[in-house]
N, C-alpha and C positions, 0 to 999 in steps of 0.2 A: 212840914208838908201840909198844904191847904186841904181842909176837909169840908165836905158838905154838911148839911144839918144832921144827917144820920151818923156822922162820925167816920164816913168813908172818904178815901181820897177823891178829890174832884176830877171831873172828866179831863180838864186841861192838864192836870198833873199826870194823869194816866197816859195821855197822849204824848206828853213830853218824855216820859220814861220809856214808852214804846219807841219813839223816834231815836232816842239815845241808844237803846238796846240794838236797834236795827243798824245804826252807824257802826257799832263795835262788832256785832256778830257777823262772822263770815267775811270780814274784810281782808283777812290774810289769805292769799291765793297761791297756787303753784301751777307750773306748767312744765311739761317734759321737753327737753331739747337734746337732740343727738348731735354731739360735736363731730368735727371732721375726723378726729382720731377714732371714732366709733363708740366712745363712752357715752352712756346716757347720763345726762345731768338734769338738774331741776332748777328752775328759777322760782324762788319764793319771794313774793311781794307782800309788803305790809305797810304801804304808804298811807298817808292821811294825817290829819291833825290829832286824832285820838289814839294812834298806835305808836309803839316803840319797837326797837330792834328785838326786844324780848318776844314779841308776838311772831316775828320772823323765825326766831330760833325754836319756838314751840311748834310752829307749822312744819319746820324742817324735820323735827322729831316725829311728827305724825306722818309725814310723807315717807320717811325711811323705816317706819314701823319697828322701832326698837333696835335696829341694826347699827345705829350711829351714822354719822355722816362726816364728810370732809368739806370744809368751806374752801371753795376754789377762788371766789372773789366776792366782793360786796360793793354795793352802790348806795350811798347815803347812810345816815345813822352811824352810830359808834358801837363797835363790839367791845365787850369787857376786856380788861387787860389780862385776866387769867381765867381759867375754867371755874375757879372757885367763886368768881365774881359774876357768874352768868346771871343776867337779869331774867326774870320770868315775865311773861306777857302781863299777867295780873290785871289790875285796874288800869284804865287808859290814863295817859298823861293829859290831864285837863288843862287847857291853856288858861293863863291867869286873866285874860281878857277875851271878849267876844271876837275881837279881830284875829286872835290866834286860831279860831275855828275855821276861818276862811282860807288859811294858808295850807297848801297841800305839800307835804314833804314826801318825796319818793324814797323808798327804802327797798332794796332787793338783796337777797343772798343767792349766790350761785353755788350749788352744792352737788356732791356726788355721794350717793348712799354707800356705806360699807357693806360688804357681804353680798 
């Protein structure tokens, strides 16, 4: 990390870190949708170049506050093959090239909270 003469991170480095943190923080969103059958469902979105389906799963857990949820449908991204393989949101998937940062991938989970 580049440092100034006093041994502190430079202003450009701090601005870049702030910009990256802003991109990642709060990018997973959810909205409530009432289906025709009367059930309240939630659409959890975690699109973008720096997020993965694990971020959608984490947001779904937050939305349902520990009651668990049932995935009704998904759009974009891949869910793990088994519950033991559940990905966590964790660190973002950083693209290998700068061109990967300009590609926006849409990912959505359609869930119903249990309980």
